[in-house]
Backbone bond lengths (Angstrom), bond angles and torsions (degrees), N, CA, C in turn:
res aa  C-N    CA-C-N  psi(-1)  N-CA   C-N-CA  omega(-1)  CA-C   N-CA-C  phi
1 M - - - 1.495 - - 1.615 108.69 -
2 S 1.224 112.79 145.79 1.513 113.78 -176.31 1.535 111.27 -74.18
3 D 1.372 113.55 159.83 1.441 114.06 -179.57 1.618 115.01 -65.81
4 E 1.426 113.88 -27.65 1.433 114.84 177.39 1.482 112.02 -66.47
5 L 1.307 119.73 -34.43 1.431 124.42 -177.16 1.555 108.93 -70.78
6 E 1.304 114.11 -40.49 1.454 118.28 -179.87 1.496 109.67 -65.91
7 E 1.411 117.16 -36.55 1.389 123.10 179.01 1.524 110.11 -65.99
8 I 1.250 117.01 -41.22 1.443 117.80 176.56 1.505 118.05 -63.87
9 K 1.481 110.98 -39.84 1.413 117.02 178.53 1.618 110.73 -65.03
10 S 1.388 114.58 -30.49 1.508 112.99 -177.11 1.564 114.81 -88.10
11 L 1.338 116.45 1.55 1.455 121.78 -179.69 1.624 108.77 -65.86
12 S 1.286 109.82 142.71 1.470 116.72 168.74 1.553 108.91 -77.55
13 R 1.310 117.28 143.67 1.428 117.67 173.66 1.558 116.41 -75.05
14 F 1.312 114.49 -19.24 1.443 118.99 179.32 1.488 113.25 -131.98
15 R 1.315 114.00 152.72 1.461 125.39 176.56 1.467 109.16 -117.90
16 I 1.268 114.83 138.40 1.502 119.67 176.50 1.550 107.94 -121.55
17 F 1.249 115.52 131.79 1.498 121.19 178.97 1.454 108.05 -150.31
18 A 1.325 115.22 158.70 1.526 125.50 179.81 1.509 110.16 -84.66
19 C 1.337 117.07 137.13 1.445 124.70 172.34 1.496 107.56 -59.43
20 S 1.313 114.10 139.18 1.511 117.20 -178.30 1.512 114.39 -81.40
21 E 1.334 114.01 -8.16 1.478 119.54 179.29 1.630 110.20 -103.86
22 C 1.282 117.17 -41.06 1.484 117.71 -174.97 1.535 115.51 -121.77
23 D 1.358 116.53 -1.72 1.495 123.31 -176.77 1.518 115.64 65.70
24 E 1.293 117.92 9.85 1.482 120.51 175.59 1.599 109.87 -65.13
25 P 1.341 114.74 130.79 1.454 117.18 178.07 1.529 109.33 -66.76
26 I 1.365 115.94 133.06 1.485 121.49 177.18 1.439 108.43 -119.78
27 E 1.390 116.06 127.36 1.408 118.67 171.58 1.498 110.79 -106.50
28 V 1.356 118.76 132.45 1.411 125.87 -171.65 1.512 107.87 -136.63
29 H 1.358 120.14 149.49 1.394 124.76 178.68 1.560 104.31 -66.07
30 A 1.283 117.60 148.31 1.546 120.58 179.90 1.424 114.97 -59.74
31 L 1.304 117.38 -27.26 1.515 121.16 -177.77 1.487 114.87 -87.69
32 E 1.350 115.71 -9.39 1.514 120.74 178.42 1.488 110.12 -64.52
33 I 1.280 122.77 132.88 1.448 131.13 177.95 1.595 105.10 -83.96
34 Y 1.358 116.77 -52.34 1.372 120.44 178.33 1.445 115.56 -118.01
35 A 1.350 116.12 149.97 1.492 118.38 173.34 1.489 107.24 -138.48
36 K 1.282 112.19 152.53 1.561 121.02 -178.44 1.465 109.08 -112.04
37 C 1.292 121.93 128.09 1.512 123.82 -178.37 1.560 105.07 -66.52
38 P 1.293 116.92 131.04 1.457 126.50 178.45 1.576 111.99 -69.80
39 N 1.387 115.22 -23.36 1.470 118.55 -178.70 1.456 111.08 -86.21
40 C 1.423 122.29 -49.39 1.403 123.10 -169.21 1.495 112.96 -116.52
41 G 1.351 115.93 -13.63 1.478 120.19 178.37 1.551 114.95 89.55
42 T 1.313 117.09 -3.42 1.500 117.10 -179.86 1.459 112.88 -65.01
43 K 1.312 115.89 129.69 1.495 127.52 178.35 1.417 113.33 -76.18
44 H 1.399 123.81 127.96 1.443 123.57 179.50 1.469 110.34 -121.56
45 K 1.234 120.00 144.54 1.475 125.28 175.24 1.548 102.60 -92.54
46 C 1.320 113.71 122.99 1.505 118.63 -176.97 1.503 115.81 -103.53
47 R 1.295 117.78 -11.73 1.450 122.41 178.88 1.590 112.45 -136.86
48 A 1.268 112.39 155.31 1.452 117.48 -179.86 1.548 102.47 -91.46
49 F 1.420 112.23 153.95 1.488 119.23 169.65 1.439 107.36 -162.65
50 G 1.351 117.01 162.38 1.405 124.25 -178.19 1.451 110.08 103.05
51 G 1.325 120.19 -144.58 1.460 124.76 -170.53 1.520 111.23 -80.43
52 I 1.319 119.14 6.87 1.471 119.07 -178.52 1.496 110.18 -78.49
53 G 1.228 122.66 -15.18 1.534 126.63 -175.02 1.541 111.92 114.40
54 A 1.240 114.44 156.70 1.437 120.74 -177.47 1.546 113.41 -84.06
55 E 1.402 115.59 132.33 1.356 122.20 169.85 1.498 107.94 -90.30
56 I 1.356 116.20 160.40 1.506 119.45 -176.45 1.608 106.53 -60.95
57 H 1.306 116.35 -31.21 1.454 119.33 177.44 1.530 113.78 -60.82
58 D 1.347 113.50 -31.79 1.522 116.40 175.70 1.440 112.77 -62.54
59 H 1.371 114.90 -37.26 1.516 117.87 179.78 1.489 109.98 -71.84
60 I 1.334 120.29 -31.95 1.461 125.14 176.54 1.564 105.56 -62.20
61 D 1.362 113.81 -53.27 1.419 119.51 -176.07 1.644 110.43 -54.87
62 A 1.367 115.21 -39.95 1.417 118.49 178.57 1.483 114.12 -62.12
63 A 1.354 111.47 -44.66 1.515 119.86 177.05 1.548 113.19 -59.58
64 L 1.351 111.91 -46.21 1.500 113.81 -179.47 1.555 112.57 -68.49
65 E 1.342 115.46 -34.94 1.484 120.53 174.03 1.587 109.27 -59.49
66 W 1.310 110.47 -45.73 1.546 114.78 178.07 1.501 110.82 -61.09
67 A 1.260 121.41 -36.41 1.491 128.27 -177.34 1.452 107.27 -78.24
68 G 1.339 125.61 -12.32 1.429 127.52 179.84 1.504 112.42 82.04
69 I 1.360 118.18 29.79 1.417 122.13 176.51 1.516 107.97 -103.76
70 S 1.339 119.61 117.73 1.392 120.72 179.87 1.570 114.70 -83.73
71 Q 1.327 114.85 162.55 1.507 118.47 175.61 1.457 111.25 -61.60
72 E 1.328 115.87 -36.68 1.502 117.57 -178.83 1.485 108.79 -64.82
73 E 1.297 119.44 -38.13 1.508 122.22 -177.86 1.570 105.09 -66.62
74 L 1.265 116.74 -41.40 1.557 117.46 178.38 1.436 111.35 -63.09
75 K 1.401 119.39 -45.34 1.443 119.56 -179.47 1.490 110.19 -62.05
76 E 1.362 120.42 -40.50 1.461 119.86 179.45 1.585 109.72 -63.12
77 R 1.300 116.85 -41.86 1.393 119.47 -177.60 1.519 112.70 -64.72
78 H 1.373 118.72 -38.76 1.442 122.59 -175.10 1.453 104.63 -78.73
79 Q 1.315 124.17 -29.68 1.495 122.19 175.37 1.450 110.06 -62.25
80 R 1.360 117.50 -43.27 1.552 123.68 -177.46 1.475 103.57 -62.31
81 E 1.381 118.17 -48.55 1.454 119.56 -179.38 1.525 113.33 -53.00
82 R 1.345 113.67 -50.38 1.521 119.70 178.17 1.499 110.60 -56.33
83 D 1.239 114.32 -46.81 1.579 117.89 -177.00 1.560 110.05 -63.50
84 A 1.336 115.26 -39.98 1.484 116.27 177.93 1.510 111.41 -66.18
85 A 1.427 115.20 -41.08 1.351 118.52 -178.06 1.616 111.95 -63.61
86 S 1.322 114.37 -32.05 1.485 115.25 -176.08 1.500 112.91 -84.09
87 D 1.333 118.89 -9.76 1.465 122.18 -179.47 1.538 112.82 -74.82
């Protein structure tokens, strides 16, 4: 199996980081580009894009787009998974 596929398999589905304004921990799906702090509302950029170089997540985004799966569908699915996990 290729190194890229192994890297994709090993990725965490979520990232946790501290808000730069209030230090509130924020958990976002790994494919999210932006996240809003639930405590203070500060908007954070979670992923690089543009001329900086491609992240593995950019390749995943491209594959999902090719498959016809939108970011909104992913967000809804992951919210359902979180809700089910917290029950």
